[in-house]
N, C-alpha and C positions, 0 to 999 in steps of 0.2 A: 504494500500500500504506500502511496506517495505521502511524504511528510507534508502536513498542512502548512499553508503559506501564512505566516504571521509576521507582519512588519511593525516594529515599534520604533518611533522616532520622537525627537523633541527633548524638552527639558527633563529634569529629574522629578517633575511633579507627579503626584499620585492621582491627579485629575486630568481630564482631557476629553477629546472627541474621538470617535471611532467609526469605522465603516465595516459592515459585515457583508461578505459575499455569500448569498444564500442560494443554493441550488434546489429547485423544486422539481421532483422527478416525474410528476404527473399533473395534468390539468386539474384544477381544484376550484371549488366554489366554497368560500370561507366567510364566516361571520367574525369580524374583529371585535368581539365583545359588544359593547354598546355603541360603537362607532356607527354613525348614520342610522341609529335606532336598530342595530342588528341586521342591517341590509346585507344579504349575501353578495360578495364581490368575487367575480371570476378572475382567477389567476392562471394564465397558461403556464405549462411546464417551461422551465428555463432558469436563467440566472436573474437574481435581484440584488440590489444594493440597498442597505439600510444605514442611515446616518443617525448616530446618537451621541449623547455626551453624558459624562458623569463628572461633576465638578467638585465633589467633596474630596477632601484630602485623606479621609480615613472613614472606616466603618462600611456599612452595607452599600452606601452610595458612592464609594470610591470606584475608580475606573476598573481596576482588576476584578474586583468583586462583581461589578455590574456585568462585565464580559463573561465571567465564569457562570454567573446566573443565567445569562442568555443561552449558554451552552448546556444548560440543564433542561430537563422536561419534568412536568409534574406527574402525579399519579403513578409513581414507580416506573415510568417509561425510561428506557435507556437514554443517557445523555448524548449529545452530539459527539461524534468521533474526535473532534478537535479539542475537546475540553482538557484532556490530559496534557496535550502539547501546550495549550494556553497556560496552564498552571506552571509547567516546567519553564517556559520562556519568560513568563512574568516574574517568577522567582529569580531566575538567572539575571535579569536586567534590573532587579530592584523595584519592579512595579507590583505593589501589593505586599503586605506584611502579614505573616502568619497564615493560618488556614483560610484559603480563598473560597472554599465551598460554602454554599448557602447554609446558614445555621438551622433553618427550618426548611421544610419542603417548599418548592416553588409554587406560588399561586399566580394565576394569569391576571395581569394587571394592565400592562401597556399593550397598545395595538400589536406590536411586533411579537409579543408573547404567544398570540394565537397562531401565527404562522410558524414560529419556532417550535411549537408543541407538536406539530405534525411530524410523523415519522417519515413522510415523503419529502420533508424539507431538511436540508443539512447545511450547516455553516461550513463552507469550504475554505474561506480565507478571512483574515482580519487585518485591517490597517488601523494602527493606534497612533494618535498624535497627542503626546503628553504636553499639556499646557493648561494653565488655569483660565485662559481666555475662552469664552464661548464662541466656538467656530462652527458649530453644528448647522445653524441656519444659513450661514454664508456658503458653506460647502454644498448643502442641499440645493440651494438656488443655482450654484454653478452646475451641478449635475442635472438639474431640470433643463438647463439650456443645452446640454450635450446631445449631439445627434444620435448617440448610441443608447440613450435612455428614453423611457416612456413612462408617463405618469399613469398610474393605475387608477387612483381616486384622489382628488384634492383633499388635503387635510390628513390623509392616512399616515400614521406614525408621527404626526406633527401637531398634536393637540395644543402645544404652546406657541405655535407659529401659524396663525390663521392665514389661509390661502396658499400655504406651502404644502409640500409633501416630503417625507423623509424615507419613503419606501418607493423605489423605482424599479421597473423592469429594465434589464440591460441586454441588448443584442450586440455583443462584441466578442472578439477573440481574446485569448489570454494576454496578448500583447497590450491591449487596452487596460486590463486590470493591473498589469505590472507597471505601466507608465503612469497610472493613476496615483500610486504611492509616491513616485518621484515628483509628480506635478504638485501634489498636496504639500509635500515637504518644501518645495520651492515657493509656492504661493504663500505659505504660512511661516516662512523664515526659518525653518528647521534645516540644519545642515549635517545631520548624521542619522544613520539608522543603527539600531542595535539588534 
């Protein structure tokens, strides 16, 4: 099995912004909790990008813990395959302190939780930008303008950014994904990867 692609860059902050590459194995109609009153949303099989942030320096809202939480599933379902590598890489580069696993089981809270709960959805790569600055909305807007992305539903994954979306479908080759990490580092003033 190929080693998961995890890019961590930026300052030594425990907070930051992240992008998840999510691969959906089959066409799916999904309710994202109470989003749009539980309206089912059609998601074609393929790759998606989710932009999120965790700006607390410690505790459950810190960046490493948020990402490890995303890689868990509730109801005793197996976690995403990338979770073990996340924990290893985050520990190695000093992102996250102590046990990064959720203290209690995962409950579905954010829009993205409902997609990540599916066993047909798998996190295949992660880009992490360590910074106390809120970059999430700016990056999501940039991605919305990219010709390789498609808005699924306005507001999806972006309850705190009206009119925007933080979950996009991506029609691009691996080269686009790899150049995305480099582009984000350049755009946000980061000059190293770990």
